[in-house]
C-alpha positions in Angstrom: 14.6 -38.4 111.5 13.4 -41.2 113.9 13.8 -40.8 117.6 13.2 -43.5 120.3 13.0 -43.0 124.0 15.6 -45.4 125.5 15.9 -44.3 129.1 13.3 -43.3 131.7 12.6 -39.7 132.6 12.0 -40.6 136.3 14.3 -38.5 138.4 15.3 -36.1 135.6 15.0 -32.3 135.9 11.6 -30.9 134.9 12.8 -29.3 131.7 14.1 -32.6 130.4 10.8 -34.3 131.2 8.9 -31.5 129.4 11.2 -31.7 126.4 10.7 -35.5 126.0 6.9 -35.0 126.2 7.0 -32.1 123.7 8.8 -34.5 121.3 5.7 -36.8 121.7 7.4 -39.6 123.7 5.7 -40.9 126.8 7.1 -44.4 127.5 10.4 -46.2 127.0 10.4 -47.7 123.5 8.1 -45.0 122.0 9.3 -43.8 118.6 8.4 -41.0 116.3 9.3 -39.9 112.8 9.8 -36.1 112.9 11.1 -33.5 110.5 14.7 -32.4 111.0 14.5 -28.7 111.8 16.8 -26.6 113.9 14.2 -26.3 116.7 13.8 -30.1 116.9 17.6 -30.6 116.7 17.9 -28.3 119.8 15.3 -30.3 121.7 16.9 -33.6 120.8 20.3 -32.3 121.8 18.9 -31.3 125.2 17.9 -34.9 126.0 20.3 -36.8 123.7 21.4 -39.0 126.6 17.8 -40.4 126.9 17.2 -40.9 123.2 18.3 -43.0 120.2 18.4 -41.0 117.0 18.4 -42.4 113.5 18.9 -39.9 110.7 
């Protein structure tokens, strides 16, 4: 699964900022290929409004 940070974390609640950083994303446009596990799915679902997800 490929995730890309599309929106800024500025002004977001702390738990959302920490979730985005835990996914390994720091700046807008950063992408990562990660394994599709239930834990990762939960993290992505928490900040889905900030990400673009490709299966």
